[in-house]
C-alpha positions as CSV (number, residue, x, y, z in Angstrom):
1,X,-9.3,16.6,-1.3
2,X,-5.7,17.7,-1.5
3,X,-3.5,14.7,-2.2
4,X,-0.4,16.8,-1.4
5,X,-1.7,17.4,2.2
6,X,-2.4,13.7,2.7
7,X,1.1,12.8,1.4
8,X,2.7,15.4,3.7
9,X,0.7,14.2,6.7
10,X,1.8,10.5,6.0
11,X,5.5,11.5,5.7
12,X,5.2,13.0,9.2
13,X,4.0,9.7,10.7
14,X,6.9,8.0,12.5
15,X,8.1,4.9,10.5
16,X,6.6,5.9,7.1
17,X,8.5,7.4,4.2
18,X,8.7,7.9,0.5
19,X,5.0,8.4,-0.2
20,X,4.0,8.7,-3.9
21,X,0.7,8.8,-5.7
22,X,0.4,6.0,-8.4
23,X,-0.6,6.6,-12.0
24,X,-3.3,4.6,-13.7
25,X,-0.7,2.8,-15.8
26,X,1.2,1.7,-12.7
27,X,-2.0,0.6,-11.0
28,X,-3.0,-1.5,-14.1
29,X,0.4,-3.2,-14.2
30,X,0.2,-4.0,-10.5
31,X,-3.2,-5.5,-11.0
32,X,-1.8,-7.7,-13.7
33,X,1.0,-9.1,-11.5
34,X,-0.6,-9.3,-8.0
35,X,-2.0,-12.6,-6.7
36,X,-5.8,-12.9,-6.7
37,X,-5.7,-13.9,-3.0
38,X,-4.3,-10.5,-2.0
39,X,-7.7,-8.9,-1.7
40,X,-6.3,-5.9,0.0
41,X,-4.1,-4.9,-2.9
42,X,-7.0,-5.3,-5.3
43,X,-9.1,-3.1,-3.0
44,X,-6.4,-0.4,-2.8
45,X,-5.8,-0.3,-6.6
46,X,-9.6,-0.1,-7.2
47,X,-9.9,3.2,-5.3
48,X,-9.8,6.6,-7.0
49,X,-6.5,7.4,-5.4
50,X,-3.7,4.9,-4.5
51,X,-0.6,5.8,-2.6
52,X,2.5,3.7,-2.5
53,X,5.0,4.1,0.4
54,X,7.4,2.2,2.7
55,X,7.5,1.7,6.4
56,X,10.2,0.5,8.7
57,X,9.9,-1.6,11.9
58,X,9.1,1.5,14.0
59,X,5.7,1.9,12.4
60,X,2.7,0.8,14.4
61,X,1.1,-2.6,14.2
62,X,-1.6,-3.1,11.5
63,X,-5.1,-1.7,12.4
64,X,-6.7,-5.0,11.6
65,X,-6.1,-8.6,10.6
66,X,-3.6,-9.1,7.7
67,X,-4.3,-12.8,7.1
68,X,-7.7,-14.5,6.7
69,X,-8.1,-18.3,6.5
70,X,-11.1,-20.0,4.8
71,X,-10.6,-23.7,5.1
72,X,-7.3,-24.4,3.4
73,X,-7.2,-21.1,1.6
74,X,-5.3,-18.0,2.8
75,X,-6.3,-14.5,1.8
76,X,-4.9,-11.1,2.6
77,X,-7.7,-8.6,3.3
78,X,-7.8,-4.9,3.1
79,X,-6.9,-3.3,6.4
80,X,-8.1,0.1,7.8
81,X,-5.6,3.0,7.8
82,X,-6.8,5.6,10.3
83,X,-4.1,8.1,9.5
84,X,-5.8,9.0,6.2
85,X,-9.0,11.1,6.5
86,X,-10.9,10.3,3.3
87,X,-13.7,8.1,2.0
88,X,-13.3,4.3,1.8
89,X,-9.7,4.2,3.1
90,X,-8.0,0.8,2.9
91,X,-4.4,-0.4,3.0
92,X,-2.5,-3.6,2.2
93,X,1.0,-5.0,1.9
94,X,1.7,-6.0,-1.7
95,X,3.0,-9.4,-2.7
96,X,6.6,-10.1,-3.8
97,X,6.0,-9.2,-7.5
98,X,4.4,-5.8,-6.8
99,X,6.9,-5.0,-4.1
100,X,9.7,-5.6,-6.6
101,X,7.9,-3.4,-9.2
102,X,7.6,-0.6,-6.7
103,X,11.3,-0.8,-5.7
104,X,12.7,-1.2,-9.2
105,X,10.3,0.9,-11.3
106,X,8.2,3.4,-9.2
107,X,10.9,4.2,-6.6
108,X,13.9,3.6,-8.9
109,X,15.3,7.0,-8.1
110,X,15.7,6.5,-4.4
111,X,17.3,3.9,-2.2
112,X,14.9,1.8,-0.1
113,X,16.3,-0.2,2.7
114,X,15.9,-4.0,2.1
115,X,14.3,-4.2,5.6
116,X,11.6,-1.7,4.8
117,X,8.2,-3.0,3.7
118,X,6.0,-1.6,0.9
119,X,2.5,-0.5,1.6
120,X,-0.4,0.6,-0.5
121,X,-3.2,2.9,0.7
122,X,-6.3,3.4,-1.4
123,X,-9.2,5.9,-0.9
124,X,-11.8,8.0,-2.7
């Protein structure tokens, strides 16, 4: 699997931009600061490859439910991401702390619009 081809294909999708592959150290840090109820982020970070990227309001609607309720508890599940052709593909929107880490540390060298949302995609 050629990660560069996957990244290039995602950057060609309307509404997506600034796609980067995460290093193991970055993934470990994100696991340490993400909320346990954000199951989707945990799933993305647990895959062999994890990409971080941003999307604007022109990007399509999620390919599945982004909130799950079990009694009084709220969880954020992993969501399919059909644009990536790989094994065990999942996506998720990070919580506030991981979003801040992405903007300030991982993407520190580019300007990300405050209105754009971060996204993780994990796959094997």
